[in-house]
N, C-alpha and C positions, 0 to 999 in steps of 0.2 A: 627495565628489562630483567627478567628473572633468571635466565640460565644462558648457557653457552650458545644454544641454538639461536636464541633471540639476539645475542650480541652479534652473531654472524649476520643475522637479518638486518641489523642496524647498518652494518657496513655495506651490505648489498643494496639496500633501499633507503637512501638518505632521508626521504620524506617521512619515514617512520619516526625519526627524531622529533619532527614537527607534530605528528600525531600524538606521540607520547607526552609532549609538553602541552597538549590541548590547544595548539595553535590552529588557526583555520588553514585548511589544506585544499588545493585544487589538484586533483590527480587525473592524469590522462591515461586512458587504457590503450596501450599500444597493440593489444591483441584484437582490437575491434574488427579489423578487416580480414583477419585470418579466417580460414574455412571453419565453420562451426564443428565442434566435436559431434560424433554420432550420439543422438539422444533418443530415448524411447518416448517421444512426444512429437506430435505433428499438428498442423492447423486443422486436420480433420477432427481432432478432439475439441477444438474450439468451436467448430461447426456443430458438433454434437451438443455442446453446452448451450449454444444459442437455440437449438431446436428443443432441448429439454425445457429451457426457460419459457419458450413459446407455449409448450404443452401445458405448463402450469399457469399461464396468464389468466385463464378464466377463474381458477381457484384463488389466485392472488387478489383479483379484483373484489371477490366476495369477502375475504378475511381482512383485507387492507383497503378500505374504501378510498384512501388517498390515491390508489393506483387506477381508479376508474378513468380518470382523465387521460392517462397514458395507455389505456387498454391493457393493463396488467404488466407493462414494461417497467423494469427497475432501471432508470437511466437519469442522467443529469445533463444539464445544458453546458454550452461553452459561452462565456461572456467576455467582452472586451474590458480591459482595465486601464483605460487611458489615464485616469487621474492617479491611480496607484503607480503607474509607470513614471509619471512626472514626479511623484513624491519620492520614489526610490532614486531617480536620477539626481534630484536635488540633495537628498540626504547623503548619498554616497559619492557625489561629484563624479558621475559617470554617465555617458550617453548609451542608451539601449536602442540601437537602430532596429526598425521593424515594428511589428505589432505584438502587444502583450495580451494574452488571453488567459482566462481562468477556466479549468475543467472542474465543474462544481460538484464534485463528489461529496463535499460537506453537506449537500442538500439531497443526497440520494434517499429515496423513500425507505421507510421501515426502520433503518438503524443509523442513518445520517453519517455514513463514512464509506470509504472505498471498500471496506470489509463487507458491505452489503452485496457486493458482487460475488466474490469467491465464496464467502462464508454461507450466504443464503443458497447459492447454487449447490454447494456440496450437501447441505441439509436436504434440499429438494431431491437431488439425485439419489441420496440414500433412501429417502422415503419412497421414491418411485421404485427403486430396486426391490425393497421389501414388499411393497404392494403388488408388484408384478409377479414376484416369486410365490406369493401366497395365492395367486389366482383371483384376488379380489379386484384387480384392476387390469385393464388391457390398454395398450398404447393408444388405440383408436378411441378410447372413452373420453368423455368430457371430464377433465380433472377436477371440475367443481365438486364432484362426489367426495373428494378428499376433505371437504369441509363438514361432512356429516359426522354424527356421533359414532357411527359404526367404525369409521376410520380412526377417529380420536381414540376410541377404545382399543383398537388394534395397535396403534403406535405406542400406547401406554406400556406395553410389554417390553419396549426397547428403550435404551439409553444412548444419548449422544454426549460425548465428553470432548473437552478442548482445553488447552493451556493458552493463556492470553494475558497481554498487558492491558487489555480493555476493549478495544473496538471490535476485534474478531469475536470475543466472548459475547458482546452485546448482540451482534448479528446472529450468531448461532443460537444464543439463548432465546431471543425474541422469536425467530423463525421455528426453532425446535419446539418450544412450548405451544406456539400457535397450532402446530400440527398434532400435538398431543404427546410428544416424546418426554421422557424424563431427561433433563439436561443437567450436566455437572460441568462447571467452569472452574478450572484451576487458575487462580489469579496470582500474579507476581506482586511483590511488594511495591512495584512502581504504579500499579493500577489505581486510578482515582476512586475515592470512596463513592462518588455519585454513580459511577458505573456499576460498582458492586451492589449498591442499594437498588438500582433500577433492575438489575438481573434478578435479585431476590423478590422484588415486587412482581416481576413477570412469572415467578414460580420456579426459577432455576435454583439449583444448589450451588453455592459459591464456596470454594475451599481456598482459604488465603494462605500465602507463604511469606515468610520473612525474607526469603531468598529472591533472586531475580528470575526473569522470564525462563531461562533454560531449565531451571529446577522445576518450575511449575509445569512446563511441557513434559519433562521426563517423568514426573510423578503421575501426571494424567495418563501418559502412555502406559506406564507400568500397571496402574489400577485397571485400565481398560482391557489389558491383556488377560486379566483374571476373570473377566466377565464376558462370556460368549454372546450375550445380548447387547453388548455395548460397542458402539462404533466411535473410534477416536479420530477426530479431525486434526490431522497433524500439520500444523502450520509450517513445520520445517521441511516436510517431505511430500505433501499431498499434491498429486497431479490434478485432482479434481478442483482444488482451490485455484491452482495455477490456470486451469482452463477457464474457470469462471471469471477470473480477473482479465484474461486475455480477450474475452468477448468485448471489453471496452474499446479495444483498438479498432475493431470492425465498425463499431458504432461511431467512434470519433471520425473515422474516415468519411462516413456518410455526412456527419455534421459539418465537416470542413468543406466538402463538396457543395452542400446546400448553402453554405455561407460564401461560396465562390472564392475560397482560399486554396490556392494552388500549392502543391508540394512537388518540387522537381529539382533538378540540378541548379536552376537559377533562383529557386524559391525554397531555401532550406527550412526545415522544421526542427525546432529545439524543444525538448520536453524535459521538465524538471520534476522528479518524483521523490518525495520523502521516503526513506527506507529504514525499516526495522530489521526483521529477520530476512526479508527479501521477497516473500511470496506475492504480495500485492503489486509492488513496482515491477517485480520480475515478470509476472504474467502480462502486465500492460506492455512492458518493453519488448517482450517476445513477439506479441501481436503486432506492435508498431513496426519493428524491424522486418517482419515477414511481409507486411503490407507496403511499407514505404522504402525498404532497402536502405541504401547508403544515403538517401536524402533526409533521413531522420537522425537526429543527434540527441542521445538520451543521457541524462546525468542524474545520478542518485544523490540525494541530500541526507546527511546524517549529523547528529549532534557531536560536538568535539569529545564528549565523554563516552560515546557509544558508536564509534565508526567501524562496526563489525564487517560490513560488506567491503568498505574501502580497504580494510586490513587484509581480509581474505583474498580479494582480487589482486591487490598490490603484491602480496607475497606468493600468490598461487597456492596458499595453504587452505583457503576456504574455511571449512568448519574445524580444521585442525589447529586453529589459533583463535584465541579470544582477546578481547580488549584488556582483560585483566593481565594477560601475559605481557603487555607493554606498560603496565602500571596504571591503567585507567580504572575509574571506579564505577563506570556505567550508571552514573547518577545524573539524570536530566529531567527538566520540567516537561520535555517532549515525551510523555509517558509511552506513546505508541511506538517510539523509536528506541526505547531503552532496552536494547538487546546486545548481549556481549559476544555472541557467536552467530555467524551467518549460516543460512541454510546451505547445506552441502549441495543439494539438488539445484537450487536456484543459482548459487554462486558459480557453479561450473557451467551452467547454461549462459549466464551473463558474461562470461569470460570473453566471448567474441561478439556480444550483442550491444553492450552499452559503450558510450564514448568516454565515460569517466565518472568520478565521484567528487564531492566536495563536502567540507564540514562547516558547521555553523555553531557559534556560541549561543547559549541560552538567552543572554541579554539581547542579542540581535533578533531572536524570535519575538521577544516582547516589543522591541522597537517596531518591527514589521506589523505586529498586531495593532499597535497604536496608529501607524501610518494608514493601514487598511480601514480602520474605523473612521479615521479623520477624512480620508480621501474618497472612500467608496461606501461608507457605512456598512462595511463587510466584516463579519466576525468569523474567524477560523480558530480552531484550537491551536495552541503553540506549535505542536509537531507539524501541522499543515503549513506553517509559515516557513519551514525549512526550504520549501520549494521556491519561495520568493527571492531567495538569494542566488538562484541559478544564473539569471541574466547578469547580475552584478559580478559574480565570480568569473563568468565567461568573458565578459568585456574587460575586466581588470587583470585576470590571470590566465586567460585562455587564448591569448593572441597567437601563440605558437601553434595551438590546435587549429585555429581558423586559417592560419597561413598554410599549414601542412595539407589541409583538406580543400584549399583553394576557395575559401568562403569569404575572405576579407572584403572583396568587392561586391558581395551578394547580400550583405547583412541588411541593407535598406529594404530588401524584399523578403526578409526572414519573418517567420512566425514563431513566437515564444509561447509555450503553454506551461503554466504552473498548475500542477495537479493538486487541487485542494482536497486533502484526504479525510478531513473530518471537522465537525464543529457545530452543526445545527442542533444537536441534542444536548449540548452543554447547558446545564441549568443557569438561570439568570444570576443567582448569587455567585456562581463560579466564574461567570463571565466578568462580573464586577471585580472579583478578586484578581483575575488576570489583568484587567485594565489598570488596577492599582499598581501593578508591577511594571507598567510601561513607562518608558522615558523618551521624550523627544527634545 
């Protein structure tokens, strides 16, 4: 702890001592059932996002042939993980009652991560906004016209910029360049080399920083302000990103209904989301709580070195405190989660939406990586494995939470969903490197 304020926080929030020591922490959010604060965001914006994505479906099918099968829909499946559930139970000597499912965003088309939702949506929305304002496009047109050279030439006059640890940059770079935009991605020191290389291969400009994510975002934001032709996609504050992510909740609801999986007071739903700055998991969590209410229990997962959302929510300081303030270095192999300061916008919304947060050590991410390969032949990048520890943390350290919410006798009918946030685009040699780090 660096100063007097932080010393006072230590006294007020005893779990901060555990966070500061890089111990694994399970933190319950006691504000969950309070009335949400007034916010300038509603489900109507999520409906708008879904309609926008639908308008682009004909265009997306043409420029990304892999979307023909889904009729232009960027979506992932849910899959049962019975073998992984058994492997986790044996490894951690814990019983996980109910069904364990994987939300397979690691297989999302185009960019292979949860960022394909919000990131691609904001690029498409910006392109639509420019095209409509120019008079070159009408809402009732078939958006396949956006694949023509005329529109490519039009979008070349504009730039899209973003600050990223990796996956958001990939989504925006791939989609932005496909439309014809100039794309500038400000990448933090945590970003993996293969992600930078792929972006450059796609034609994006990559600017690298020795500093962490927050510096990359701020530099990108400042440069964009100087250029009236540049749109900055702000991972810390963008409501368009948030809306794009929240679309996932509506689609998940439909998938659960199709699979005859009930969510109600007798059949609770638990969802575990890896969390960096908070935009992706925050958008998903917002949509899930709006649709399922008190019957969904959402937990954010963070590395022990980068628990920015846990820290912000626990203290109520949100973006006014960073992990460095409690002596943490923000260094983790979970590159997408290497964020030192949580989003102000998302943190304040999540204050009454999520059930809690937990932290995970890097070595456990690699243990999970090995278990998933051995039990399910499933590869996810390390950051995505943070979600796998949700059911373990809940059953080992969340008994008071279950008792308080009268869930203890309902767990056999529970559904647990681990949100797989990325992995399908990781190169073969990188996968092999990750596997070398695993221990069972």
